[in-house]
Structures are given as C-alpha cells and as structure tokens.
N, C-alpha and C positions, 0 to 999 in steps of 0.2 A: 395299399392305401397310403397317401402322402401324410406325413406327420405335420400337424399344425405348428407353425413357428410362434412361440410365445412372445409377448411383449418384453418379458425379462431378457430373453436371448437377444432381441433387437437392441435393447438398452445396453447390454454388455458389449455387443459389437461396436456400438456407437462410442461408448466410453473408451474402449481399447483404441479406436481410431483417433479420437481427440487427444488422449493422453500420449499417444505416439507422436503427436505434433508438439508436445511440450506443455499442454494444459493440464493442470492438476485436478480441477473439477471436484474438489472435496465436498463442498456443500451441494453443488449441482448434481454430482454423482449420487449422493445419498437421496436427494429428492427424486431423481429419475428412477432409482430403484424402488422407491415408495410408490411412484406412479405406476411402474410396471407391475408391482404386486397387486395394486388396486385393479388394474385392467385385467390381469389374469384371474383374479378372484371373481371379477364380474363375468368371466368367460367371454371376454370381448374377442370377436373374430373379425378378420379383415383389416383394412387400413385404419390408421389412427384417425379419429374424428374430432372436430372441435367440441362437440357435445361431451365426449368422454373427457377431454382435457379440462374443460371448464368445470365439469362435475367434480373432478379430483381437486382442481386448484382451489375450489371454494370450500374445502374441508380444512379445519373445522369451520362451522358457519358463523362463529362469533368473533372472528379475527378482523384485524385492520384490513381494509380493502387493498392496501399496499402489499400486504403479505400474499393475498390471493393473486395479485397482478404479477408479483415476482415468481410465484410458483408456475403460473401460466407461461411466463416468458421462458422459463427453463424448458418446458415441454415444447414451446414454439420452436426453439432452436433445434431440438431433437426432431421435430416434425419436418423442418426444412431439410434436414439430412436425409430422412426417410423418403421424402418426396422425389428425390433424384432417382431412386431405384424401385419405388413402390407406388405405381399409379393409383390414384384415388385417395392418397393421403391428403387430409385437410390441414392446412397451416392456419392456426388461429390468428385472426387479424391483430395488428398492433393495437394496444390500449383498449382491448376488448373489455377488460376489467379495470380500466383506468391506467395511469402511468405506473410503470414497473420500477421506476427509480425516482427517488426524492433526495436531491443533494442536500446534505446537512452542511451548514456553514463551518468550515474549519477555523480553529483559533490560530491566528497569525501572531506568534509570540514576538514581542518587542525585544530589542537587545537588552533592555533593562530587566525584563522578565526572565530571559535566559540566564543572565548574570545572577539574578536573585535565586533561581532554582539551583544553580551550581553551588552558590554559597550555602544555601540551606542543606544541600546534600552533604557538604563537608561537615555539617553539624550532626549528622546522623550517628547513632551509636553502632557498635561500641567504640568508645574513645580508644584510640591507638590501634584500631583494627583496620582491615583493608576495605571494609564495607563503605565508609564515607568516601574514600578515594575512588572506589569503583563507580559509585553513582555520580560523583562529581565529573569524572572523566567520560563516562558513558553519555551523560546528557550533553556535555560539550562536544563530543564526537558527532552525535546525531544533529546538533545544531550547525556544526561546521561543515558537514559533508552531505546531509540529507539522506543518509543511509536508512533503510528500513530497520526497525528495531530487531526483527528476526535476523537480519544480516549481521548486525553488530553483535548480537548474542552468540552467533555461531562462529565468529572469528576465532581462529586458533593463533597460537604464537607464530606458526609458520606462515600464516596469511599476512602478517604485519611485517612488511619489509621496510623497517624504519630507517635503514641506511639510505634507501633510495626514495623515501617519501611516498610510498604507495601501499595500498591495501589490495589484496586479492579476494574478491567476493566470488565464491564458488557455488555453482549449481543452485542459484537462487530462483526467483519466480520465473516460470516458463522454462526452467532448466538451463538458464543462461548464466555464464560467468563473465566477469569483467574486472578490469583494474581501475582502482579509484585513486587518482593522484591526491596528495595531501599538501596543504599549505605548511611551510616550515614551522609555524607556531603550533599547528595541530600535531605535527610530528613530535615536537618538543614536549607537548603535554602527554602524549602516549609514551614517550621514552621515560618521563618522570614517573608515570603510573606504573610502568613495567618494573622499574627499579624498586619502587615501594612494594609492589605486589610480591616480588621475589624475596624481598626482605621479610615481609610479614607472613607470607604463606610458604613455608619451607618444604612442605610435602603436599603439593597439589595432586588432586585425584584425577585430573584431566588436563588436556593441553589447551583449553579455552583461554583466550586472551583476558577476558574479564572473569574474575573469580569472586566467590563468596569467601567469608572467613573460614569456611570448612574446606576450601580448596576445590569447590565444585563450580560448574557453570551456573548461570542464573536462569531460572524459569521465567518465561514471559509474564505469567500471572503474578509472580512476586514483584517483578520490576514495575508492572502496571499499577499494582496496589501502592507501592512506595511512591511512585510518581504522583498518583492522585492525592496522596496525603501531603506531599510537598506543595502541590498546587493549592489545596485547601488551606494549608497553613499560611500561604502567602496571599490568599485571597484572589488567586487567578481564576477567573470564571470565563466560560465560553458563551456563545450565543445559542441558546436553546438546548445546550447539553454541555457536559464537562469537557474541558480540554483533554486531548489525547496525546500520547507519545508520538503517534503518527503525524500529528499536526506540526511537529518540528520539521518534518519533511516538506510540508506545504510552505512553512515559513521560509525554509532555505530556498526553495524555488522562487518564491516571490521576491525575496531580498536580492537574489542573483539577477533577476530580470530588471529590478529597479536600478541596480548598479549599471547594468548594460544601457538602460535608457539614459542615465546620467552621462555615460561615456560616449553616447552616440553610436553604439555598436549596431550592426545590421542584425536585427532580431531573428529574421527568417533563418539565417545560418546558425546563429548562436543558440536558439532554442533546440535545433537539431542536435547540437553538441551536448546541450544539457540533458536531452532525452537519453543519449548514450550514457552519460555520466550517472544518471539516476537508475539506469537499467530498465527503462521502459521498452515494451515490445513495439510501440509505435509512437510517433511524435504527438498524436492526438491525446494520448494519455498524459503527456507533459502539460499540454494546454489545460487539461482538466485541473491540474494543480495550481494554475495561476489564478488564484482567487482575486476578485476585483476589490482589492484593498483601496482605501482612499489615496494612499501614496502612489500606488501603481497606476490608478486611473488618472491621477493628475499628470503623471509623466506621459502616459499614453495620449492624453489630450494635448499636451504641449508638443509632442512629436507630430501629431496630426495637424495642428495649426501651422507648424513650421513647413509641413509638406504642402498644404493647400495654398499657403501664401496669403498675403493681405487681400487679394481679390477673390479668394475662394475657388480659383480655377486650377490650382495645382502649380507646382514649380516646373518649369521647362528644363529638361536635362541639358 
C-alpha cells in the first residue's frame, strides 16, 4: 500500500529547495508550516486546492483583509511550485482576497534631520561613555551608505578596511556578500569612532565594530528603541506611521538619484550600479526604493521635458 504524502512533507521539500537558492523564508516558512499542519489535521488528500488555501488564509476571521491576502499569497507561491510536478494542483488567482501588498510611505529624511539625529545621539548618556559615539557614528554610516541596519550591526573589525575605504558586507540577504566603497569623509568618521571605542572599551567581549559600553554588540531591538526616542525628541514624524531606521536606506537611494539627475547621468546604467551597491537581488528592488519625493519628481519632469523638446516630439539623436 502506497503511503500518503503529507502536506508537511511537501512544504519541507519546497522550503529546502528555495533556501538552497538563497532565500531565507523566515516568516513565509513559518506560515507554510502552519498551513501544512492545518491541511494534515483536516486529513486533506490529493492536490492542493484553492478552497483549502482560502479557508486557511482567512483564519482568524477577525483580521485585516490584508493579512488574509498575504497568507494566501504565501500559499499561492507554494502552489505554483507544486503545479509543476503534481497535476491537478489549483493555483489561487491573484488578488482573490484583495491586494497582498500595501506599500507604506517611507520617511525620506532631510539632510537637516540626519544632522539633528546625529547631534542628539551625541547627547545620549552616559557622559564620557562609548554609547553616544556609537549611535552618532552608526546613524551617520546608515545615512552615508544606505546599509541595512542588520548589516551595520554585524560588521566586525576585520570587515572594516579603513585603509582602503571599503567595508566587506558578508553573507547578507539572499546569502550574498559585497564590498561597499566609502567616501573619505565616512572613512574618517569611522576611524575616529574606532579610536574612541578602543580607548573607552578596553576589554571588548566580541569583535563587532560597533560596541556598547559593556563591550558587546548592539541588539537591533535596542537600537530601534533608541532611534525612535531620538525621532520623538526631535519631532520627526512619518506619513501614517513612525519613521524607521530602514527609511535611512530609502533616503540614501533617493538622494543618490537626485544627484545623478542634476549631473545629467544616464540613469539606466547608474541605477544598475546602485542596485549592486545596495546589495539588491534584482534592479527592480532598487526602483522600489525610489520613492516619488517632490524633489525627485521635479528632476524627472525636467529630464523628460528636455528629452521631448519644445515640440513634444522627442529630440533627434
């Protein structure tokens, strides 16, 4: 008698395949395992069906429809994978439970806001400790390079080649590593921080570049809390939600493109280079970061007007 293949075993095979390609699937993996547990508890037999997927996605029943749609989207990707080898698999239609993504407006920090945040960080306690220097430099690094906060917090001393103005970002999102060139002014700030850090923390407990007063690395949850307090203290508010550390990455990308517009740079090639610098898996991820700020849209409009010319028929090469 042939043993029935459970949904859990199918999910585990799928996750192993996707993770082998470099996808972490932390939240998605948890949700798919929950779906598989639900399906097996229902004693579901045969190919995956849309009815089963929707029934699971709409649990609990009192949630935001966006939550349901996101859950269904996770199963939909799994179903597409199954359909290649399991005839009869039903792939839930897109937007069956509404849109699965709702882009929240990132806060594009102004130069003045970044300067104010760095100055406020310098006033953190304890006086004479490394903590204010750590937050001052960390915020400046995020604003100057567009690093992910997780990448900055994982930096080790060996990753910072300050003699050659470069950071080594290792095994980050999608398992990728890359080198991030630094502007000399950014390097100078990191050199000054490293000097103060080594003077104030004589017995570090790890080799992280950014340290607490106890000589330990900084937990993301702690950094996020401190950053939120700095924003609140300065009256920096977002659109619809609080500004995030990750929004510094959005701001970096937008500022970079604005400068390229001003310099008349070919954006098609430049954005590809920016995508590599930011460590994106594909260039479309970079375009997602380019929020339509008023300054950016004004530059885009000016570039378009210059292209079409006064007659609106385009400029002949």
